[in-house]
N, C-alpha and C positions, 0 to 999 in steps of 0.2 A: 650124416643122415638128418640131424636136427635142422641144419641150414636148408636142406632140400625141402623138407616138410614145411618149414616156416615160409620159404619163398613161394611155395604153392598155396599158401593161405591156411595151412593147418597149424594153428598156434598152440593148441592145448593138449599137452601130453604129460605123462608121469614117467619118471625114471626111477627104478628101484634097484639098489645094489643088492645082489643075491650071491649065494654060494651054493654050488651043487655039483653033481657028478653026471657024467653022460658021455656021449660020443663027440661032444663039442670041444674037447680039450685039444690044444695044439702044443705038442711037446717041444716044438721049436721055439715057441713063444709062451713058455709056461708062466702062469699066474696062479700058482698053487696057493690055496687058502692058508693063512697063518692060523686061523681059528679052528679049521677042521682038517689038518694035514693027514690025519689017520684015515680019512675017507677018500683021499685023492680028490678032494673038492677043489673047484676052481672058482675064482671070482668072475661074475658075469653081471651085465647090466640088462635089466628087463625094461622094455619100453611098452607103455600102455597108452593107447589112444582110442577114444570113443568117437565114432563117426556114423553118419547115416549110411545106409546100404549103397547108395549110388556112388559114394566116394571110396569104397573099399578097393577096387581095382587100381585107381590112381595112387592111393597110398601104398599099396603093395609094390607097385612099380617104382615109386620113389625110394622106398626102403631097399629094394633089391639093387637099384642102380647106385645108391650111395653107400650101401653097407657091405657090398661084396668085396672081399679081399682075396678070395681064392684059397684061404686057409680054413682048416677045421675051426669051428667056433664062430663062423660068420652068423650063426643063429638060425632061427626058424620063425616063421610067421604063423600065428594061430588066429583064426577068425572064429569068433563064437557069438551067438546071439545074446542080446541083452533084453530081458523081459520088461523091466521098468527102470525109469530114471527119475529121481526126485532131487530137486535142488533145495537144500535145507534153508538157505538164506531167503529165497524168494517164493518158495512153495510152487515153483514151476514144475511141470512134469512132462514126460515124453521128450520129443524133439526140442521143445523150448528150453528144457533144462540142460541141453548139451552146450 
């Protein structure tokens, strides 16, 4: 997925290692949390990418094309608005800060 996004010119993203519960577990490929085994928690990776509105559809398509395995746990895409962006180092705001 990262390679597909990078090739399309989307360079800036954050990967967060998480653990949680939900319908995304794939018992054929279990990755049960060692930290929270009592909760049937699973290790997951959260991808965060901030883009302007006109790029949302393209990014969703890239993620779906490169991230789909057909197994439970392929993930979900959540699109939410961002009210403000401030770049600490340069004091840029809004789209310039992205």
